[in-house]
C-alpha positions in Angstrom: -4.5 -17.1 35.7 -3.4 -13.2 35.2 -1.5 -14.4 32.7 -4.6 -16.7 31.4 -6.5 -13.3 31.3 -3.8 -10.5 29.8 -3.9 -13.1 26.8 -7.7 -13.6 26.6 -8.0 -9.8 26.9 -5.3 -9.7 23.9 -7.2 -11.8 21.9 -10.3 -10.3 22.3 -8.9 -6.7 21.5 -7.4 -8.0 18.4 -10.5 -9.3 17.4 -12.8 -6.3 18.0 -10.2 -4.7 16.1 -10.9 -6.5 12.9 -14.0 -6.8 13.4 -14.2 -2.4 13.5 -11.5 -2.8 10.3 -13.9 -5.2 8.0 -16.6 -3.2 9.0 -15.7 0.1 8.1 -14.4 -1.4 4.9 -18.1 -2.4 4.1 -19.7 0.4 4.7 -17.2 2.9 2.9 -17.4 1.0 -0.4 -21.3 0.8 -0.1 -21.5 4.4 1.3 -19.0 6.0 0.2 -16.1 7.1 3.2 -17.2 10.6 3.6 -20.6 9.5 3.7 -20.0 7.2 6.5 -19.6 8.2 10.8 -17.7 7.0 13.7 -21.4 6.2 14.9 -22.4 4.2 12.1 -18.9 1.8 11.9 -19.9 1.1 16.3 -23.6 1.0 15.5 -23.4 -1.6 13.2 -21.2 -3.8 15.3 -22.7 -2.8 18.9 -19.4 -0.9 19.9 -19.0 2.4 21.9 -17.2 5.6 20.2 -14.8 5.7 23.3 -14.2 1.7 22.7 -13.2 2.6 18.8 -10.8 5.5 19.8 -9.2 2.8 22.0 -8.3 1.1 18.5 -8.3 4.2 15.9 -7.8 7.7 16.1 -9.6 8.9 13.4 -11.4 6.8 10.1 -8.2 7.6 8.4 -6.1 5.7 10.8 -8.5 3.2 9.8 -7.0 2.8 6.0 -3.6 4.3 6.9 -2.9 1.9 9.5 -3.8 -1.7 7.4 -1.6 -0.3 4.3 1.6 0.0 6.5 1.4 -3.5 8.1 1.2 -4.9 4.9 3.9 -2.2 3.9 6.1 -3.5 6.7 5.5 -7.1 5.7 6.2 -6.7 2.4 9.5 -4.8 2.7 10.9 -7.6 4.8 9.4 -10.1 2.2 10.8 -8.4 -0.6 14.3 -7.7 0.9 15.0 -11.5 1.4 13.9 -12.5 -2.1 15.3 -9.0 -3.8 18.6 -9.0 -2.0 19.7 -12.6 -4.0 19.3 -11.1 -7.1 22.6 -10.2 -8.9 21.7 -7.5 -11.5 19.0 -4.5 -11.6 17.2 -6.0 -14.7 16.3 -9.2 -11.8 15.7 -6.7 -8.7 13.6 -4.8 -10.7 11.6 -7.6 -12.1 11.7 -9.5 -8.5 10.2 -6.3 -6.7 7.5 -5.3 -9.3 5.9 -9.2 -8.8 6.1 -9.0 -5.6 4.5 -5.5 -5.7 2.0 -6.5 -8.3 0.8 -9.6 -6.1 0.7 -6.9 -2.5 -1.7 -5.0 -4.5 -3.8 -8.1 -5.5 -3.4 -9.4 -1.9 -4.9 -6.0 -0.8 -8.0 -6.5 -3.0 -9.7 -3.7 -5.1 -12.4 -2.7 -2.8 -9.7 -1.5 0.0 -7.5 0.2 -2.6 -10.1 1.7 -4.0 -11.3 3.1 -0.5 -7.9 4.3 0.3 -7.7 6.1 -2.8 -11.4 7.8 -2.5 -10.7 8.1 1.2 -7.1 10.3 0.1 -9.1 12.2 -2.9 -12.0 13.2 -1.2 -11.0 14.9 1.8 -9.4 18.3 2.2 -5.6 17.1 2.7 -2.7 18.7 3.1 -1.3 15.7 3.0 -1.8 12.4 1.7 -0.2 8.6 2.8 0.0 7.8 -0.1 2.2 9.8 -1.3 4.1 9.6 1.9 7.8 9.1 0.4 8.5 7.7 3.8 6.7 4.1 3.1 8.5 0.8 2.5 7.8 1.4 -1.2 10.0 4.6 -2.1 12.5 4.1 0.3 13.3 0.1 -0.9 12.7 1.4 -4.9 14.6 4.3 -4.2 17.9 1.6 -2.6 17.5 -0.6 -5.3 18.1 2.3 -8.1 20.9 3.6 -6.2 22.2 0.1 -6.0 22.4 -0.1 -9.9 23.3 3.5 -10.4 26.8 2.6 -8.6 26.8 -0.4 -10.7 26.6 1.8 -13.5 23.5 0.0 -14.7 21.2 2.2 -14.1 21.5 6.2 -15.5 23.2 8.7 -13.1 21.7 11.8 -15.0 18.3 11.7 -12.5 19.2 11.5 -8.9 17.8 8.1 -7.4 15.1 9.7 -5.4 13.7 11.8 -8.3 13.8 8.3 -10.8 11.9 6.4 -7.3 9.4 9.0 -7.5 8.5 8.8 -11.2 8.5 4.9 -11.1 6.1 5.2 -8.1 3.4 7.9 -10.0 3.8 5.4 -12.8 3.1 2.4 -10.9 0.2 4.4 -8.6 -1.3 5.8 -12.4 -2.1 2.1 -13.2 -3.6 1.3 -9.9 -5.7 4.8 -10.1 -6.7 3.0 -13.4 -7.8 -0.1 -12.2 -10.1 0.9 -8.9 -11.5 3.3 -11.9 -12.1 0.6 -14.4 -14.3 -2.1 -14.9 -13.7 -6.2 -14.6 -12.0 -6.0 -18.3 -9.5 -3.9 -17.2 -6.4 -6.2 -16.7 -3.7 -5.2 -14.3 -1.3 -7.7 -14.9 -1.3 -7.0 -18.2 -0.9 -3.6 -17.8 1.8 -3.6 -15.3 3.7 -6.0 -17.6 3.6 -3.5 -20.1 4.4 -0.6 -17.4 7.7 -2.7 -16.6 9.1 -2.9 -19.8 8.3 1.0 -20.8 10.1 1.7 -17.4 13.1 -0.5 -17.5 13.8 1.0 -21.3 14.0 4.5 -19.7 15.5 3.9 -15.9 18.6 1.6 -17.4 21.8 2.8 -18.8 21.3 2.6 -22.5 24.3 0.1 -23.3 
């Protein structure tokens, strides 16, 4: 009986957290991140502020936690698939394809809100550029392995190459957020892939 009650309570907590997330993202998209108060989110779903803080520490945390959860999931998915690739070129293109899918799955509304929230506030640090995120650590490992096999240029460190690569793809994502429906993220992504590979791989 107690086990069933605990299970039901946990399920309710998960549902409440998801409801907070969906409501917050909708309000952020409509009003702008900086114009939405925690009270607005709570009022929309009939929740107390105390209950909100049970699940999230701040507005930012709503977005950050979602990205971190997806980051972790995708890192696990990528690791298994990329480990089966035999060349740096194949590892890169596999990583790029999976990362593009990851961005599409997040969806433009959430990505736009994430960028807006990190830009509009006076922050000393943004999670988008946190080099502990799996996108950085995973890409750096792929590049480092390529350098060790002589497939990737070694005049620039794996950390710096990773930083440059991620910035380039982040720029495409930002353009996608700023542009209308005519902007083809997939096409632009493939063009960047070709350019970045030529710049990163060791000349033969």
